[in-house]
C-alpha positions as CSV (number, residue, x, y, z in Angstrom):
1,M,-19.3,-137.6,60.1
2,T,-15.7,-138.8,61.8
3,M,-15.9,-139.7,65.1
4,P,-14.8,-136.9,67.7
5,L,-12.2,-139.6,68.8
6,K,-10.5,-139.9,65.5
7,T,-10.0,-136.0,64.7
8,V,-7.0,-134.3,65.1
9,F,-8.8,-131.6,67.2
10,Y,-9.3,-134.3,69.9
11,T,-5.8,-135.8,69.3
12,I,-4.3,-131.7,69.8
13,E,-6.8,-131.7,72.8
14,K,-5.9,-134.9,74.6
15,T,-2.3,-134.0,74.4
16,I,-2.4,-130.5,75.7
17,K,-4.5,-132.1,79.1
18,E,-1.4,-134.8,79.0
19,Y,1.2,-132.0,79.1
20,R,-0.5,-130.6,81.7
21,K,-0.8,-133.2,83.8
22,F,2.8,-134.5,82.9
23,S,4.1,-130.5,83.7
24,Q,2.0,-130.0,87.1
25,R,3.3,-133.8,88.5
26,N,6.7,-132.4,87.8
27,L,6.5,-129.1,89.2
28,I,4.9,-129.8,92.4
29,K,8.0,-132.0,92.9
30,I,10.2,-128.7,93.3
31,E,7.4,-126.2,94.5
32,K,4.3,-128.1,96.4
33,H,1.5,-125.3,96.2
34,I,1.9,-123.9,92.7
35,T,-0.1,-124.9,89.2
36,V,0.7,-125.0,85.6
37,D,-1.5,-121.7,85.0
38,Q,0.5,-119.9,88.1
39,A,4.0,-121.1,86.7
40,L,2.6,-119.4,83.4
41,V,1.4,-116.1,85.1
42,L,4.7,-116.0,86.7
43,N,6.8,-116.4,83.5
44,I,4.9,-113.7,81.9
45,L,5.3,-111.3,84.1
46,K,8.9,-111.8,84.1
47,E,8.9,-111.6,80.1
48,Q,6.2,-108.9,80.0
49,P,6.5,-106.6,83.3
50,G,3.6,-104.4,83.9
51,L,0.4,-106.3,82.3
52,S,-3.1,-105.8,84.2
53,Q,-5.0,-108.6,84.7
54,K,-7.1,-108.3,81.6
55,E,-4.0,-108.6,79.5
56,I,-2.9,-111.8,81.7
57,A,-6.0,-113.3,80.7
58,G,-5.9,-112.6,77.1
59,L,-2.5,-114.1,76.9
60,L,-3.4,-117.6,78.8
61,Y,-7.0,-117.6,77.0
62,K,-8.5,-117.5,80.4
63,D,-11.8,-115.7,81.7
64,V,-11.1,-112.1,83.6
65,A,-13.3,-113.5,86.6
66,A,-10.6,-116.8,86.5
67,M,-8.0,-114.6,86.1
68,T,-8.9,-112.5,88.9
69,R,-9.7,-115.6,91.2
70,M,-6.1,-116.7,90.6
71,I,-4.1,-113.6,91.2
72,E,-5.6,-112.9,94.3
73,G,-4.6,-116.6,95.7
74,M,-1.2,-115.2,94.4
75,V,-1.2,-112.5,96.0
76,K,-2.6,-114.0,99.6
77,K,0.4,-116.5,98.8
78,G,3.0,-113.6,98.4
79,M,3.8,-114.5,95.0
80,L,2.6,-111.6,93.3
81,K,1.6,-108.1,94.3
82,K,-1.1,-105.3,93.2
83,L,-0.3,-101.7,92.6
84,P,-2.5,-99.2,91.2
85,Y,-2.0,-98.0,87.5
86,P,-1.2,-94.9,87.0
87,E,-3.3,-93.8,84.8
88,D,-6.7,-95.5,85.6
89,K,-7.5,-96.5,89.3
90,R,-9.8,-98.9,88.6
91,R,-7.1,-101.1,87.1
92,S,-3.6,-103.1,88.8
93,L,-0.6,-103.5,87.5
94,I,0.8,-107.3,88.7
95,Q,4.1,-107.7,89.5
96,P,5.9,-110.8,90.9
97,T,7.0,-110.6,94.6
98,D,10.7,-111.6,95.7
99,K,9.1,-114.9,96.6
100,G,7.4,-115.1,93.0
101,E,10.7,-114.4,91.3
102,A,12.8,-117.2,93.5
103,I,9.6,-119.7,92.9
104,L,10.0,-119.4,89.2
105,E,13.9,-119.3,89.2
106,K,13.7,-122.7,91.1
107,I,11.0,-124.3,88.5
108,I,12.2,-122.8,85.0
109,P,14.8,-126.0,84.8
110,V,11.5,-128.2,85.2
111,V,9.9,-126.5,82.9
112,L,12.1,-126.6,79.9
113,K,12.8,-130.6,80.8
114,N,9.1,-130.7,80.5
115,R,9.0,-129.1,77.1
116,K,12.2,-131.3,76.2
117,L,10.9,-134.6,77.2
118,A,7.2,-134.2,75.7
119,L,9.2,-133.4,72.4
120,E,11.8,-136.1,72.6
121,G,12.4,-138.1,69.1
122,L,11.0,-135.1,67.2
123,T,13.6,-133.7,65.0
124,E,13.7,-129.6,64.9
125,E,12.0,-129.4,61.5
126,E,9.3,-131.5,62.8
127,V,8.6,-129.2,65.8
128,H,8.7,-126.5,63.3
129,T,6.7,-127.8,61.2
130,L,4.3,-128.8,63.8
131,N,4.1,-124.9,65.1
132,A,3.4,-124.0,60.9
133,L,0.2,-126.4,60.8
134,L,-0.7,-125.3,64.2
135,N,-0.9,-121.7,63.5
136,K,-2.4,-122.5,59.6
137,I,-5.1,-123.9,61.6
138,L,-5.5,-120.6,64.5
139,T,-5.3,-118.2,60.9
140,N,-7.8,-120.1,59.5
141,L,-10.3,-119.7,62.7
142,N,-9.5,-116.0,63.4
143,R,-10.4,-115.5,59.8
144,N,-13.2,-117.4,60.2
145,S,-14.8,-116.4,63.3
């Protein structure tokens, strides 16, 4: 059996964790009280307004309870607001507030710079190939789960 530290999955996990730490360090230079996950929530809601907490949790691979806590915290900070879902009063639609939108506009350049720095030295073709290979792994996992 191959040592776990020498597998591609270990390298993927380590890369993700390092990228998140790198991103967090750069985000708090611009907006002190935001996390990478909160920035992702704001960005997702900008691209796909009107999602429920459950839908956001699915997109971010978070459990619903953790997402509920995060969203409640963002509501308290004034970044998000919850509106009643028209067809189902048990659900809420989550929307960014003006403050949340302003924060997102402030951090977008940082997010783009983080991505650029992380991919520095890779050609466009290499990035495309890497993405295609990772998607093949995802397909294998989804097909066999």
